[in-house]
MMTF fields as JSON, N, C-alpha, C and O atoms, coordinates in Angstrom:
{
  "mmtfVersion": "1.0.0",
  "mmtfProducer": "UNKNOWN",
  "numBonds": 519,
  "numAtoms": 520,
  "numGroups": 130,
  "numChains": 1,
  "numModels": 1,
  "chainsPerModel": [1],
  "groupsPerChain": [130],
  "chainIdList": ["A"],
  "bondAtomList": [4, 2, 8, 6, 12, 10, 16, 14, 20, 18, 24, 22, 28, 26, 32, 30, 36, 34, 40, 38, 44, 42, 48, 46, 52, 50, 56, 54, 60, 58, 64, 62, 68, 66, 72, 70, 76, 74, 80, 78, 84, 82, 88, 86, 92, 90, 96, 94, 100, 98, 104, 102, 108, 106, 112, 110, 116, 114, 120, 118, 124, 122, 128, 126, 132, 130, 136, 134, 140, 138, 144, 142, 148, 146, 152, 150, 156, 154, 160, 158, 164, 162, 168, 166, 172, 170, 176, 174, 180, 178, 184, 182, 188, 186, 192, 190, 196, 194, 200, 198, 204, 202, 208, 206, 212, 210, 216, 214, 220, 218, 224, 222, 228, 226, 232, 230, 236, 234, 240, 238, 244, 242, 248, 246, 252, 250, 256, 254, 260, 258, 264, 262, 268, 266, 272, 270, 276, 274, 280, 278, 284, 282, 288, 286, 292, 290, 296, 294, 300, 298, 304, 302, 308, 306, 312, 310, 316, 314, 320, 318, 324, 322, 328, 326, 332, 330, 336, 334, 340, 338, 344, 342, 348, 346, 352, 350, 356, 354, 360, 358, 364, 362, 368, 366, 372, 370, 376, 374, 380, 378, 384, 382, 388, 386, 392, 390, 396, 394, 400, 398, 404, 402, 408, 406, 412, 410, 416, 414, 420, 418, 424, 422, 428, 426, 432, 430, 436, 434, 440, 438, 444, 442, 448, 446, 452, 450, 456, 454, 460, 458, 464, 462, 468, 466, 472, 470, 476, 474, 480, 478, 484, 482, 488, 486, 492, 490, 496, 494, 500, 498, 504, 502, 508, 506, 512, 510, 516, 514],
  "bondOrderList": [1, 1, 1, 1, 1, 1, 1, 1, 1, 1, 1, 1, 1, 1, 1, 1, 1, 1, 1, 1, 1, 1, 1, 1, 1, 1, 1, 1, 1, 1, 1, 1, 1, 1, 1, 1, 1, 1, 1, 1, 1, 1, 1, 1, 1, 1, 1, 1, 1, 1, 1, 1, 1, 1, 1, 1, 1, 1, 1, 1, 1, 1, 1, 1, 1, 1, 1, 1, 1, 1, 1, 1, 1, 1, 1, 1, 1, 1, 1, 1, 1, 1, 1, 1, 1, 1, 1, 1, 1, 1, 1, 1, 1, 1, 1, 1, 1, 1, 1, 1, 1, 1, 1, 1, 1, 1, 1, 1, 1, 1, 1, 1, 1, 1, 1, 1, 1, 1, 1, 1, 1, 1, 1, 1, 1, 1, 1, 1, 1],
  "groupList": [{"groupName": "MET", "atomNameList": ["N", "CA", "C", "O"], "elementList": ["N", "C", "C", "O"], "formalChargeList": [0, 0, 0, 0], "bondAtomList": [1, 0, 2, 1, 3, 2], "bondOrderList": [1, 1, 2], "singleLetterCode": "M", "chemCompType": "L-PEPTIDE LINKING"}, {"groupName": "ASN", "atomNameList": ["N", "CA", "C", "O"], "elementList": ["N", "C", "C", "O"], "formalChargeList": [0, 0, 0, 0], "bondAtomList": [1, 0, 2, 1, 3, 2], "bondOrderList": [1, 1, 2], "singleLetterCode": "N", "chemCompType": "L-PEPTIDE LINKING"}, {"groupName": "TYR", "atomNameList": ["N", "CA", "C", "O"], "elementList": ["N", "C", "C", "O"], "formalChargeList": [0, 0, 0, 0], "bondAtomList": [1, 0, 2, 1, 3, 2], "bondOrderList": [1, 1, 2], "singleLetterCode": "Y", "chemCompType": "L-PEPTIDE LINKING"}, {"groupName": "LEU", "atomNameList": ["N", "CA", "C", "O"], "elementList": ["N", "C", "C", "O"], "formalChargeList": [0, 0, 0, 0], "bondAtomList": [1, 0, 2, 1, 3, 2], "bondOrderList": [1, 1, 2], "singleLetterCode": "L", "chemCompType": "L-PEPTIDE LINKING"}, {"groupName": "ILE", "atomNameList": ["N", "CA", "C", "O"], "elementList": ["N", "C", "C", "O"], "formalChargeList": [0, 0, 0, 0], "bondAtomList": [1, 0, 2, 1, 3, 2], "bondOrderList": [1, 1, 2], "singleLetterCode": "I", "chemCompType": "L-PEPTIDE LINKING"}, {"groupName": "ALA", "atomNameList": ["N", "CA", "C", "O"], "elementList": ["N", "C", "C", "O"], "formalChargeList": [0, 0, 0, 0], "bondAtomList": [1, 0, 2, 1, 3, 2], "bondOrderList": [1, 1, 2], "singleLetterCode": "A", "chemCompType": "L-PEPTIDE LINKING"}, {"groupName": "ASP", "atomNameList": ["N", "CA", "C", "O"], "elementList": ["N", "C", "C", "O"], "formalChargeList": [0, 0, 0, 0], "bondAtomList": [1, 0, 2, 1, 3, 2], "bondOrderList": [1, 1, 2], "singleLetterCode": "D", "chemCompType": "L-PEPTIDE LINKING"}, {"groupName": "PHE", "atomNameList": ["N", "CA", "C", "O"], "elementList": ["N", "C", "C", "O"], "formalChargeList": [0, 0, 0, 0], "bondAtomList": [1, 0, 2, 1, 3, 2], "bondOrderList": [1, 1, 2], "singleLetterCode": "F", "chemCompType": "L-PEPTIDE LINKING"}, {"groupName": "ARG", "atomNameList": ["N", "CA", "C", "O"], "elementList": ["N", "C", "C", "O"], "formalChargeList": [0, 0, 0, 0], "bondAtomList": [1, 0, 2, 1, 3, 2], "bondOrderList": [1, 1, 2], "singleLetterCode": "R", "chemCompType": "L-PEPTIDE LINKING"}, {"groupName": "LYS", "atomNameList": ["N", "CA", "C", "O"], "elementList": ["N", "C", "C", "O"], "formalChargeList": [0, 0, 0, 0], "bondAtomList": [1, 0, 2, 1, 3, 2], "bondOrderList": [1, 1, 2], "singleLetterCode": "K", "chemCompType": "L-PEPTIDE LINKING"}, {"groupName": "SER", "atomNameList": ["N", "CA", "C", "O"], "elementList": ["N", "C", "C", "O"], "formalChargeList": [0, 0, 0, 0], "bondAtomList": [1, 0, 2, 1, 3, 2], "bondOrderList": [1, 1, 2], "singleLetterCode": "S", "chemCompType": "L-PEPTIDE LINKING"}, {"groupName": "GLU", "atomNameList": ["N", "CA", "C", "O"], "elementList": ["N", "C", "C", "O"], "formalChargeList": [0, 0, 0, 0], "bondAtomList": [1, 0, 2, 1, 3, 2], "bondOrderList": [1, 1, 2], "singleLetterCode": "E", "chemCompType": "L-PEPTIDE LINKING"}, {"groupName": "VAL", "atomNameList": ["N", "CA", "C", "O"], "elementList": ["N", "C", "C", "O"], "formalChargeList": [0, 0, 0, 0], "bondAtomList": [1, 0, 2, 1, 3, 2], "bondOrderList": [1, 1, 2], "singleLetterCode": "V", "chemCompType": "L-PEPTIDE LINKING"}, {"groupName": "PRO", "atomNameList": ["N", "CA", "C", "O"], "elementList": ["N", "C", "C", "O"], "formalChargeList": [0, 0, 0, 0], "bondAtomList": [1, 0, 2, 1, 3, 2], "bondOrderList": [1, 1, 2], "singleLetterCode": "P", "chemCompType": "L-PEPTIDE LINKING"}, {"groupName": "GLY", "atomNameList": ["N", "CA", "C", "O"], "elementList": ["N", "C", "C", "O"], "formalChargeList": [0, 0, 0, 0], "bondAtomList": [1, 0, 2, 1, 3, 2], "bondOrderList": [1, 1, 2], "singleLetterCode": "G", "chemCompType": "PEPTIDE LINKING"}, {"groupName": "GLN", "atomNameList": ["N", "CA", "C", "O"], "elementList": ["N", "C", "C", "O"], "formalChargeList": [0, 0, 0, 0], "bondAtomList": [1, 0, 2, 1, 3, 2], "bondOrderList": [1, 1, 2], "singleLetterCode": "Q", "chemCompType": "L-PEPTIDE LINKING"}, {"groupName": "THR", "atomNameList": ["N", "CA", "C", "O"], "elementList": ["N", "C", "C", "O"], "formalChargeList": [0, 0, 0, 0], "bondAtomList": [1, 0, 2, 1, 3, 2], "bondOrderList": [1, 1, 2], "singleLetterCode": "T", "chemCompType": "L-PEPTIDE LINKING"}, {"groupName": "HIS", "atomNameList": ["N", "CA", "C", "O"], "elementList": ["N", "C", "C", "O"], "formalChargeList": [0, 0, 0, 0], "bondAtomList": [1, 0, 2, 1, 3, 2], "bondOrderList": [1, 1, 2], "singleLetterCode": "H", "chemCompType": "L-PEPTIDE LINKING"}, {"groupName": "TRP", "atomNameList": ["N", "CA", "C", "O"], "elementList": ["N", "C", "C", "O"], "formalChargeList": [0, 0, 0, 0], "bondAtomList": [1, 0, 2, 1, 3, 2], "bondOrderList": [1, 1, 2], "singleLetterCode": "W", "chemCompType": "L-PEPTIDE LINKING"}],
  "groupTypeList": [0, 1, 2, 3, 4, 5, 6, 7, 4, 4, 8, 4, 9, 1, 10, 5, 3, 10, 9, 8, 9, 11, 12, 4, 3, 13, 7, 10, 1, 4, 1, 9, 11, 4, 14, 9, 12, 3, 12, 9, 11, 14, 7, 3, 11, 10, 4, 9, 11, 11, 14, 9, 6, 10, 9, 9, 15, 3, 12, 5, 4, 4, 8, 2, 6, 1, 8, 0, 13, 12, 3, 16, 6, 12, 11, 12, 4, 10, 9, 13, 10, 3, 8, 12, 2, 3, 14, 5, 9, 8, 4, 3, 6, 4, 14, 9, 8, 14, 8, 9, 15, 12, 4, 12, 10, 16, 10, 15, 14, 12, 0, 16, 5, 0, 6, 5, 17, 9, 9, 14, 3, 14, 14, 11, 4, 3, 7, 10, 4, 18],
  "groupIdList": [1, 2, 3, 4, 5, 6, 7, 8, 9, 10, 11, 12, 13, 14, 15, 16, 17, 18, 19, 20, 21, 22, 23, 24, 25, 26, 27, 28, 29, 30, 31, 32, 33, 34, 35, 36, 37, 38, 39, 40, 41, 42, 43, 44, 45, 46, 47, 48, 49, 50, 51, 52, 53, 54, 55, 56, 57, 58, 59, 60, 61, 62, 63, 64, 65, 66, 67, 68, 69, 70, 71, 72, 73, 74, 75, 76, 77, 78, 79, 80, 81, 82, 83, 84, 85, 86, 87, 88, 89, 90, 91, 92, 93, 94, 95, 96, 97, 98, 99, 100, 101, 102, 103, 104, 105, 106, 107, 108, 109, 110, 111, 112, 113, 114, 115, 116, 117, 118, 119, 120, 121, 122, 123, 124, 125, 126, 127, 128, 129, 130],
  "secStructList": [7, 7, 7, 2, 2, 2, 2, 2, 2, 2, 6, 6, 6, 6, 6, 6, 6, 6, 6, 7, 1, 3, 3, 3, 3, 3, 7, 7, 6, 6, 2, 2, 2, 2, 2, 2, 2, 2, 2, 2, 6, 6, 1, 1, 1, 7, 7, 5, 7, 7, 1, 7, 1, 1, 1, 7, 3, 3, 3, 3, 3, 7, 7, 5, 1, 1, 1, 1, 5, 1, 7, 7, 7, 7, 3, 3, 7, 7, 5, 6, 6, 5, 7, 7, 7, 7, 7, 2, 2, 2, 2, 2, 2, 2, 2, 7, 7, 1, 1, 7, 3, 3, 3, 3, 7, 7, 1, 1, 7, 7, 3, 3, 2, 2, 2, 2, 6, 6, 6, 6, 7, 7, 7, 7, 7, 7, 3, 3, 3, 7],
  "xCoordList": [99.837, 101.312, 101.795, 102.181, 102.164, 102.663, 104.765, 105.543, 104.915, 106.559, 106.854, 106.39, 107.787, 107.764, 108.612, 108.36, 110.21, 110.905, 110.221, 110.728, 109.388, 109.502, 108.399, 108.201, 107.723, 106.844, 107.368, 106.992, 108.739, 109.478, 110.647, 111.267, 110.969, 112.025, 110.952, 111.156, 109.737, 108.663, 108.163, 108.433, 107.474, 107.835, 108.215, 107.668, 109.877, 111.092, 111.31, 111.643, 110.905, 110.983, 109.849, 109.648, 108.611, 107.091, 106.972, 106.21, 108.412, 108.44, 109.503, 109.275, 110.556, 111.362, 110.656, 109.909, 110.585, 109.747, 108.271, 107.504, 108.189, 107.07, 107.846, 107.411, 109.33, 109.809, 109.694, 109.629, 109.646, 109.294, 110.836, 111.688, 111.044, 112.118, 112.413, 113.568, 111.165, 111.066, 109.622, 108.484, 110.746, 109.344, 109.19, 110.163, 107.835, 107.398, 107.092, 106.235, 107.948, 107.876, 108.104, 108.528, 107.351, 106.797, 107.948, 108.842, 108.168, 109.501, 109.612, 108.787, 110.719, 110.836, 112.64, 113.347, 113.023, 114.849, 115.056, 114.608, 115.211, 115.179, 115.335, 116.276, 114.374, 113.839, 115.079, 116.138, 115.353, 116.289, 117.66, 118.225, 117.75, 119.429, 119.202, 119.8, 118.498, 118.412, 118.362, 119.022, 117.569, 118.252, 119.723, 120.263, 120.381, 121.413, 122.284, 123.177, 121.974, 122.87, 122.279, 123.114, 121.454, 121.154, 121.675, 122.209, 121.989, 122.418, 123.542, 124.115, 124.334, 125.877, 126.629, 127.599, 125.292, 125.983, 125.856, 126.37, 124.757, 124.626, 122.903, 122.782, 122.004, 120.259, 119.536, 118.505, 120.139, 118.917, 120.854, 122.044, 119.775, 120.843, 120.875, 121.882, 119.661, 119.495, 118.542, 118.151, 118.31, 117.098, 117.484, 118.634, 115.73, 116.051, 114.665, 113.66, 114.954, 113.196, 113.198, 114.135, 111.617, 110.799, 109.284, 108.29, 109.201, 107.886, 108.723, 109.878, 107.618, 107.392, 108.145, 108.828, 107.785, 108.414, 106.983, 107.308, 105.4, 104.41, 104.267, 103.758, 104.959, 104.445, 105.506, 105.318, 106.793, 107.927, 108.153, 108.097, 108.576, 108.73, 109.337, 109.017, 110.099, 111.067, 111.455, 111.331, 112.03, 111.657, 113.199, 114.205, 113.085, 113.236, 113.861, 113.173, 115.235, 115.258, 115.662, 115.814, 115.714, 115.795, 117.114, 116.827, 117.996, 119.131, 118.708, 118.204, 119.295, 118.575, 120.209, 121.067, 120.499, 121.538, 120.968, 120.845, 120.823, 120.108, 118.971, 118.774, 117.884, 116.46, 116.186, 115.039, 117.006, 116.606, 117.353, 118.409, 116.286, 116.636, 117.449, 117.236, 118.912, 119.542, 118.949, 119.332, 118.18, 117.62, 116.537, 115.377, 116.923, 115.771, 114.538, 113.406, 115.227, 114.348, 114.09, 114.42, 113.787, 114.516, 113.477, 112.279, 114.458, 113.38, 114.036, 115.175, 112.978, 113.613, 112.63, 111.645, 113.952, 114.153, 113.889, 113.501, 114.198, 113.436, 112.2, 112.005, 111.211, 109.973, 109.01, 109.428, 108.061, 108.088, 107.499, 107.639, 106.985, 106.97, 107.953, 107.926, 109.361, 110.424, 111.411, 111.309, 112.553, 113.543, 114.756, 114.927, 115.057, 116.815, 117.519, 117.587, 118.163, 119.796, 121.385, 121.779, 121.687, 123.271, 124.874, 125.506, 125.02, 126.25, 127.697, 127.811, 128.883, 129.633, 130.187, 130.278, 130.514, 130.89, 130.612, 131.135, 129.482, 128.516, 127.638, 127.207, 127.698, 127.18, 127.395, 126.596, 129.38, 129.404, 129.068, 129.28, 128.232, 127.737, 126.537, 126.183, 125.872, 124.447, 124.826, 124.321, 126.264, 126.798, 127.292, 126.755, 128.025, 128.419, 127.546, 127.796, 125.947, 125.233, 126.304, 126.597, 126.566, 126.393, 125.867, 125.247, 125.795, 125.494, 124.586, 124.587, 123.782, 122.876, 123.519, 124.219, 123.272, 123.661, 122.768, 121.766, 122.892, 122.371, 122.934, 124.051, 120.924, 121.041, 121.549, 121.168, 122.098, 122.305, 121.68, 122.091, 121.073, 120.974, 122.487, 123.197, 122.81, 123.753, 123.062, 121.916, 124.304, 124.419, 124.94, 124.839, 125.404, 126.572, 125.638, 126.372, 124.507, 123.273, 123.069, 123.783, 122.149, 122.501, 123.416, 123.929, 123.589, 124.876, 124.952, 124.283, 125.997, 125.534, 126.415, 127.274, 125.461, 126.763, 128.305, 128.902, 128.836, 130.242, 130.672, 131.838, 129.864, 130.571, 131.192, 132.24, 129.57, 129.415, 130.503, 130.737, 130.962, 132.068, 133.045, 133.633, 133.726, 134.633, 134.81, 135.792, 133.427, 133.8, 132.736, 132.061, 133.022, 133.678, 131.7, 131.679, 130.607, 129.436, 128.197, 128.442, 127.22, 126.55, 125.502, 125.641, 124.167, 123.058, 121.763, 121.87, 120.156, 119.163, 119.976, 120.568, 119.754, 119.317, 118.065, 117.41, 117.877, 116.708, 116.351, 115.563, 116.975, 116.545, 117.579, 118.625, 117.658, 118.952, 117.797, 116.647, 118.523, 118.366, 119.463, 120.641, 119.384, 120.068, 119.339, 119.82],
  "yCoordList": [17.817, 18.04, 17.018, 16.89, 15.511, 14.558, 14.622, 13.75, 16.136, 15.985, 17.185, 18.276, 16.983, 18.056, 19.048, 20.216, 17.964, 18.745, 19.697, 20.796, 19.385, 20.356, 21.614, 22.766, 20.82, 22.274, 23.243, 24.411, 22.615, 23.886, 24.072, 23.013, 24.76, 24.582, 25.943, 27.114, 25.564, 26.83, 27.924, 29.11, 27.523, 28.284, 29.092, 29.96, 28.863, 29.673, 30.883, 32.061, 29.903, 31.367, 31.601, 31.512, 31.898, 32.555, 33.829, 34.789, 33.412, 34.039, 35.792, 36.994, 35.049, 36.124, 36.385, 37.348, 35.931, 36.726, 37.618, 38.278, 37.53, 38.308, 39.783, 40.771, 38.969, 40.395, 40.269, 41.401, 39.216, 38.773, 38.756, 38.671, 38.822, 38.684, 37.689, 37.4, 37.021, 35.453, 34.372, 34.547, 32.895, 32.587, 31.293, 30.54, 30.815, 29.947, 29.028, 29.29, 27.026, 26.288, 24.746, 24.418, 24.109, 22.416, 22.169, 22.372, 21.538, 20.542, 19.367, 18.464, 19.282, 17.6, 17.348, 18.328, 16.486, 16.291, 16.376, 15.236, 16.557, 16.691, 18.002, 18.427, 18.611, 20.626, 20.83, 20.863, 21.006, 21.112, 21.132, 22.078, 19.77, 19.63, 20.476, 21.537, 20.436, 21.607, 22.68, 23.334, 23.415, 25.046, 25.019, 26.073, 24.29, 24.675, 24.517, 25.333, 23.75, 24.299, 25.313, 25.895, 25.502, 27.022, 27.703, 28.244, 28.218, 28.927, 28.646, 29.477, 27.904, 27.495, 28.366, 29.119, 27.663, 28.785, 29.546, 29.819, 30.393, 31.931, 32.503, 33.464, 31.653, 31.943, 32.245, 32.91, 31.646, 31.704, 33.159, 33.319, 33.725, 34.517, 33.559, 33.387, 32.941, 31.654, 30.656, 30.632, 29.88, 28.75, 28.463, 28.252, 28.428, 27.735, 27.456, 28.06, 25.984, 25.098, 26.018, 26.386, 26.533, 27.205, 26.346, 26.284, 25.903, 25.68, 24.3, 24.088, 23.082, 22.583, 21.124, 20.896, 20.403, 18.976, 18.142, 17.322, 18.482, 18.365, 19.566, 19.737, 19.892, 21.371, 22.301, 23.5, 21.551, 22.442, 22.714, 21.833, 23.957, 24.465, 25.565, 26.657, 25.575, 26.38, 27.313, 27.442, 28.207, 30.102, 30.14, 29.93, 30.409, 31.288, 32.046, 32.267, 33.213, 34.636, 34.461, 33.29, 34.803, 35.414, 36.038, 36.805, 36.27, 36.878, 37.958, 37.672, 39.417, 39.842, 40.428, 40.216, 41.007, 41.532, 43.506, 43.801, 44.228, 45.723, 45.058, 44.048, 45.498, 45.115, 43.235, 42.807, 42.648, 42.115, 40.699, 40.793, 39.386, 37.97, 37.588, 37.685, 36.906, 35.965, 34.696, 34.317, 34.309, 33.54, 33.81, 34.056, 33.762, 33.8, 32.53, 32.688, 31.559, 30.73, 29.256, 29.514, 28.16, 26.571, 25.295, 25.04, 24.893, 23.664, 22.671, 22.457, 22.273, 20.308, 19.569, 19.741, 18.512, 18.258, 16.63, 15.975, 15.922, 13.951, 14.376, 15.314, 13.436, 14.246, 12.928, 12.017, 12.455, 11.279, 10.866, 9.845, 10.6, 9.813, 9.758, 9.048, 10.248, 10.344, 10.456, 11.631, 9.882, 10.063, 9.534, 8.841, 9.939, 10.75, 10.597, 11.464, 9.6, 9.251, 9.505, 10.071, 9.062, 9.461, 9.122, 9.658, 8.557, 7.713, 9.087, 10.182, 8.353, 9.556, 10.373, 11.6, 9.693, 9.884, 10.491, 11.533, 10.379, 11.214, 13.003, 14.015, 12.704, 13.285, 15.108, 16.035, 15.033, 16.163, 17.298, 18.493, 15.782, 17.064, 17.889, 18.751, 17.323, 18.212, 19.259, 20.313, 19.123, 19.998, 21.454, 22.552, 21.122, 22.144, 23.06, 23.373, 23.394, 23.955, 25.608, 25.609, 26.303, 27.973, 28.447, 27.451, 29.166, 30.181, 29.292, 29.569, 28.031, 27.113, 25.815, 24.843, 25.973, 24.344, 23.992, 24.675, 22.262, 22.114, 20.811, 20.501, 20.102, 19.946, 18.829, 18.411, 17.946, 16.267, 15.407, 15.838, 14.677, 13.494, 12.995, 13.406, 12.462, 11.03, 10.044, 9.89, 9.389, 8.434, 9.691, 9.671, 10.516, 10.821, 12.006, 12.415, 13.217, 13.767, 14.52, 14.392, 15.253, 16.579, 17.566, 18.31, 17.473, 18.397, 18.863, 18.268, 20.219, 20.284, 19.34, 18.761, 19.493, 18.891, 18.662, 17.586, 19.998, 19.311, 19.51, 19.889, 19.31, 18.841, 17.469, 16.926, 17.121, 15.317, 14.482, 13.274, 15.354, 14.955, 15.043, 13.967, 15.869, 15.713, 14.602, 13.888, 14.216, 13.143, 11.696, 11.043, 11.61, 10.696, 10.033, 9.102, 10.349, 9.916, 10.379, 11.424, 9.935, 9.867, 10.038, 10.044, 10.172, 10.172, 10.531, 10.419, 11.17, 11.856, 13.218, 13.908, 13.365, 14.485, 15.571, 16.082, 15.781, 16.668, 17.701, 17.543, 18.932, 20.604, 20.986, 20.394, 21.972, 23.054, 24.559, 24.945, 24.806, 26.83, 28.192, 27.928, 28.785, 29.857, 31.15, 32.254],
  "zCoordList": [57.296, 56.515, 56.626, 57.788, 55.578, 54.86, 54.325, 53.938, 54.605, 54.297, 55.043, 54.711, 56.273, 57.32, 56.608, 56.311, 56.295, 55.133, 53.995, 53.768, 53.482, 51.998, 52.819, 52.432, 54.227, 55.143, 55.573, 55.472, 56.345, 57.183, 55.853, 55.761, 55.149, 54.344, 53.485, 53.807, 52.297, 52.07, 53.071, 52.881, 54.074, 55.583, 55.135, 54.455, 55.63, 55.691, 54.46, 54.585, 52.95, 51.706, 51.804, 50.592, 52.306, 52.481, 53.242, 53.137, 54.406, 55.686, 55.031, 55.173, 54.381, 54.07, 52.85, 53.025, 51.7, 50.763, 51.487, 50.784, 52.286, 52.383, 53.667, 54.259, 53.491, 54.353, 55.972, 56.451, 57.002, 58.353, 58.672, 57.788, 59.676, 60.225, 61.163, 61.477, 61.739, 62.088, 61.594, 61.159, 62.083, 61.896, 62.438, 62.414, 63.053, 63.651, 62.884, 62.04, 62.928, 62.751, 63.897, 65.005, 62.423, 63.807, 64.023, 63.202, 65.525, 65.993, 65.369, 65.516, 64.567, 64.621, 64.767, 65.003, 64.665, 64.757, 63.36, 63.23, 62.706, 61.179, 60.723, 60.053, 61.117, 60.419, 61.549, 60.923, 63.265, 64.212, 62.735, 62.187, 62.549, 61.902, 60.878, 61.057, 59.743, 58.876, 58.988, 58.181, 60.026, 60.862, 61.132, 60.797, 61.546, 62.679, 60.441, 60.211, 59.497, 58.883, 57.857, 57.164, 57.73, 57.661, 57.967, 56.998, 59.003, 59.738, 59.8, 59.095, 60.256, 58.682, 57.911, 57.811, 57.242, 55.741, 55.202, 54.117, 56.126, 56.613, 55.642, 54.882, 55.999, 55.139, 56.171, 56.072, 57.63, 58.998, 59.74, 59.468, 60.691, 61.516, 62.735, 63.422, 62.943, 64.773, 64.041, 62.874, 65.057, 65.272, 66.362, 66.748, 67.358, 68.741, 68.811, 68.435, 69.607, 70.162, 71.098, 71.806, 71.06, 72.095, 72.902, 72.178, 73.935, 74.504, 74.857, 74.488, 75.929, 76.375, 75.854, 74.855, 76.782, 75.851, 74.835, 73.976, 75.076, 74.143, 72.313, 71.205, 73.085, 72.531, 71.958, 71.754, 71.685, 70.483, 69.743, 68.886, 69.295, 68.217, 67.568, 68.037, 66.648, 66.331, 65.782, 64.564, 66.557, 65.767, 65.331, 66.009, 64.252, 63.305, 62.928, 61.931, 62.77, 62.678, 60.81, 60.461, 60.453, 58.447, 58.425, 59.343, 58.223, 57.755, 56.169, 55.083, 56.86, 55.798, 55.465, 56.322, 54.463, 53.591, 52.462, 51.274, 53.741, 52.684, 52.917, 52.241, 54.002, 53.099, 52.506, 52.372, 52.321, 50.889, 52.103, 52.728, 52.103, 52.715, 51.635, 50.426, 52.57, 51.521, 50.63, 49.523, 51.237, 50.876, 49.802, 50.134, 48.548, 47.793, 47.042, 46.583, 47.168, 45.957, 46.635, 47.793, 46.638, 47.328, 46.393, 46.264, 46.022, 44.945, 46.074, 46.489, 46.299, 46.949, 45.552, 44.833, 45.905, 45.233, 45.362, 44.395, 46.946, 47.057, 47.58, 48.354, 46.983, 47.548, 48.008, 47.292, 48.751, 49.668, 48.078, 48.751, 46.67, 45.525, 45.16, 44.155, 45.45, 44.612, 45.46, 45.811, 46.179, 46.839, 45.677, 44.674, 46.117, 45.016, 45.913, 46.783, 45.971, 46.462, 45.581, 44.562, 46.193, 45.46, 46.139, 47.05, 45.689, 45.423, 45.879, 45.33, 47.355, 47.596, 46.096, 46.136, 44.908, 43.068, 43.021, 43.417, 42.468, 42.157, 43.096, 42.543, 44.371, 44.801, 44.714, 44.852, 44.315, 43.939, 42.468, 42.261, 41.388, 40.555, 40.514, 39.71, 41.803, 42.085, 42.421, 42.035, 43.592, 44.099, 43.303, 43.155, 43.064, 42.012, 40.798, 39.634, 42.104, 40.657, 41.3, 42.496, 40.804, 40.767, 42.237, 42.607, 43.014, 43.482, 44.873, 46.072, 44.049, 44.65, 46.444, 46.161, 47.473, 48.491, 48.261, 48.049, 48.218, 48.201, 49.496, 49.909, 49.956, 51.292, 51.465, 50.372, 51.903, 51.571, 53.376, 54.453, 53.306, 54.807, 54.768, 53.85, 55.356, 55.169, 56.05, 56.474, 56.164, 57.84, 59.159, 60.385, 58.369, 59.914, 59.84, 60.74, 59.61, 59.487, 58.264, 57.27, 58.349, 57.607, 57.443, 58.279, 56.061, 55.683, 54.14, 53.295, 53.713, 51.94, 52.015, 52.68, 50.424, 49.302, 49.281, 49.259, 49.293, 49.48, 50.818, 50.929, 52.11, 52.778, 52.952, 53.303, 52.37, 52.126, 51.09, 51.067, 50.416, 48.814, 49.606, 49.501, 50.553, 51.461, 52.028, 51.827, 53.164, 53.632, 53.452, 54.247, 51.872, 51.139, 51.452, 52.258, 51.032, 52.02, 51.044, 50.44, 50.842, 49.558, 51.624, 52.847, 49.969, 51.009, 49.513, 48.291, 50.808, 50.309, 50.154, 50.983, 48.58, 48.372, 48.761, 47.853, 49.738, 50.169, 49.327, 48.395, 49.646, 48.901, 48.111, 48.378, 47.01, 47.119, 47.602, 47.393, 48.037, 48.41, 47.7, 47.938, 47.35, 46.972, 47.434, 47.178]
}
């Protein structure tokens, strides 16, 4: 597993498309923070840590609306081979893409592009989700 963020988000997408209620994910601090943002934005119902110190896992419960998953697709933008960074002034250009939510890693944590723009922050564009 080379890129934890892409693995994390693709596992959630595949579980949602196969109509699973919950998915078990590998634990890392960045995955935990992304999960909290996805709960806040309404794509997941909850995310929690399970396990002991050496073998922690994240358990995410996927949100459904009339038996259809709220999460329909994901586009990974920043990859290990090509990291995409935008400043505070240009982050709104990628943040206003219709129904898509763009997730950004900033110096103050993981947040959506709209939140980063409101705080005047730039950072690495991780992925967009809709």
